[in-house]
Structure formats: structure tokens, C-alpha cells
C-alpha positions as CSV (number, residue, x, y, z in Angstrom):
1,M,126.7,97.1,112.8
2,E,126.4,100.4,111.0
3,L,127.4,100.3,107.4
4,T,127.0,102.4,104.3
5,A,124.4,101.0,101.9
6,S,123.9,101.7,98.3
7,S,121.9,99.7,95.8
8,Y,122.2,98.0,92.5
9,N,120.2,96.3,89.6
10,S,120.4,93.5,87.0
11,V,121.2,95.8,84.2
12,E,124.3,95.5,82.0
13,N,126.1,98.7,82.9
14,Q,126.1,97.6,86.6
15,T,126.9,93.9,86.3
16,K,128.6,91.2,84.3
17,K,128.2,91.8,80.6
18,G,126.2,89.1,78.9
19,N,125.0,87.6,82.1
20,I,123.3,90.3,84.1
21,G,121.9,88.1,86.8
22,L,125.1,86.3,87.7
23,A,126.6,87.0,91.2
24,A,130.1,86.7,92.4
25,W,129.4,83.3,94.3
26,G,127.6,81.9,91.1
27,D,124.1,82.6,92.3
28,T,121.6,83.9,89.8
29,L,119.8,87.1,90.9
30,K,116.3,87.8,89.7
31,P,113.8,90.6,90.5
32,G,112.1,89.9,93.8
33,V,115.1,88.2,95.4
34,K,116.1,89.8,98.7
35,A,119.9,89.8,98.3
36,I,122.8,92.1,99.1
37,A,126.4,92.4,97.9
38,V,129.0,92.9,100.6
39,S,132.5,94.5,100.7
40,R,135.0,91.8,101.0
41,D,136.2,93.0,104.5
42,L,132.7,92.2,105.8
43,I,133.0,88.4,104.8
44,K,135.5,88.0,107.6
45,M,133.1,89.6,110.0
46,G,130.3,87.1,109.5
47,F,128.7,88.3,106.3
48,E,129.5,85.0,104.5
49,H,127.7,83.5,101.5
50,N,124.1,82.9,102.0
51,T,124.1,84.5,105.5
52,R,120.8,86.1,106.4
53,V,120.8,89.7,107.5
54,K,118.2,92.1,108.8
55,I,118.5,95.7,107.6
56,K,116.9,98.1,110.1
57,G,114.0,99.9,108.5
58,L,113.4,97.3,105.7
59,D,111.0,94.4,105.8
60,G,112.2,90.8,106.0
61,Y,115.6,89.2,105.7
62,Y,118.2,89.6,103.0
63,K,120.8,87.0,101.9
64,V,124.5,87.7,101.2
65,M,124.6,86.5,97.6
66,D,127.2,88.8,95.9
67,K,130.6,90.4,96.6
68,M,131.6,93.9,95.8
69,N,134.8,95.1,94.2
70,R,137.8,95.0,96.6
71,R,138.1,98.8,96.7
72,W,135.0,99.1,98.9
73,K,135.1,98.8,102.8
74,K,132.2,98.5,105.4
75,K,129.6,98.7,102.6
76,I,126.7,96.7,101.3
77,D,124.7,97.0,98.1
78,I,121.1,96.2,98.3
79,Y,119.7,94.3,95.2
80,M,116.7,96.0,93.6
81,G,116.0,93.8,90.5
82,T,115.7,95.8,87.4
83,D,114.1,98.8,88.9
84,V,116.8,101.4,88.3
85,Q,114.7,104.4,89.5
86,K,114.1,102.7,92.8
87,A,117.8,102.2,93.3
88,R,118.4,105.9,92.4
89,N,115.8,106.9,94.9
90,W,117.4,104.8,97.6
91,G,120.8,106.5,96.9
92,K,123.4,106.0,99.5
93,K,122.8,106.0,103.3
94,K,124.0,104.7,106.6
95,V,122.0,101.6,107.8
96,T,122.1,99.3,110.8
97,V,122.6,95.7,109.8
98,Y,122.2,92.6,112.0
99,V,123.8,89.3,110.9
100,E,121.5,86.3,111.8
101,G,123.1,84.5,114.6
102,L,126.0,86.9,115.2
103,E,124.4,88.8,118.1
104,K,123.8,85.5,120.0
105,Q,127.4,84.5,119.5
106,E,128.8,87.8,120.6
107,K,126.6,87.7,123.8
108,K,128.0,84.3,124.7
109,D,131.7,85.5,124.4
């Protein structure tokens, strides 16, 4: 699935004040964790809490650990720890994302 991807950090102006690592499902995000936040419309499309996803062009798998504000659609945010410059350098781009297990299910149907 092609989605818009931006990035975010564990810094107070981007997250919950007083608890910068707290994600929407109650997980604690720490630098080094491969996590993404998803727009809420994607949850119904298989991007559920703790689902593993592969982002084309990036190494390894990322886990769905956070939700974005309801105003966003077909969008993910890639967690980049506390490295604000890395997140700025990423910017915003279109990416292809594969949900683990979803392709196999779609082929069966």
C-alpha cells in the first residue's frame, strides 16, 4: 500500500507533555525502537496495535505502536527517537508499506 510518511520524535513539542515517550496505546517509546504511528483510518485496514510492517527502502520491520490525530488519512509517522535533525531530513514522502500477513490473506481471497 502506498502511503504518505513523515516522522516524529520523543520531544515535548511533538508528544504528550510530561511523558514524551507515552504512545496512544500505552506503549513507551524509546530511542532505537522501530515504531510507527498510523492514521486511524489505517487501523481498520490491518494496521492494528503491534502489527509488524515493512517499509520499502528501510531496513527491518517496524511495529504499529502509536495512533495519529484523527485529522490525518492514509498516513504514517516513523518514530526517530530524539534525533530531530534525522526526522527533519526525512521530511515527508510517499512510501510503500507491507503489513505482515496481509498480502498472504489477500492472495487467499
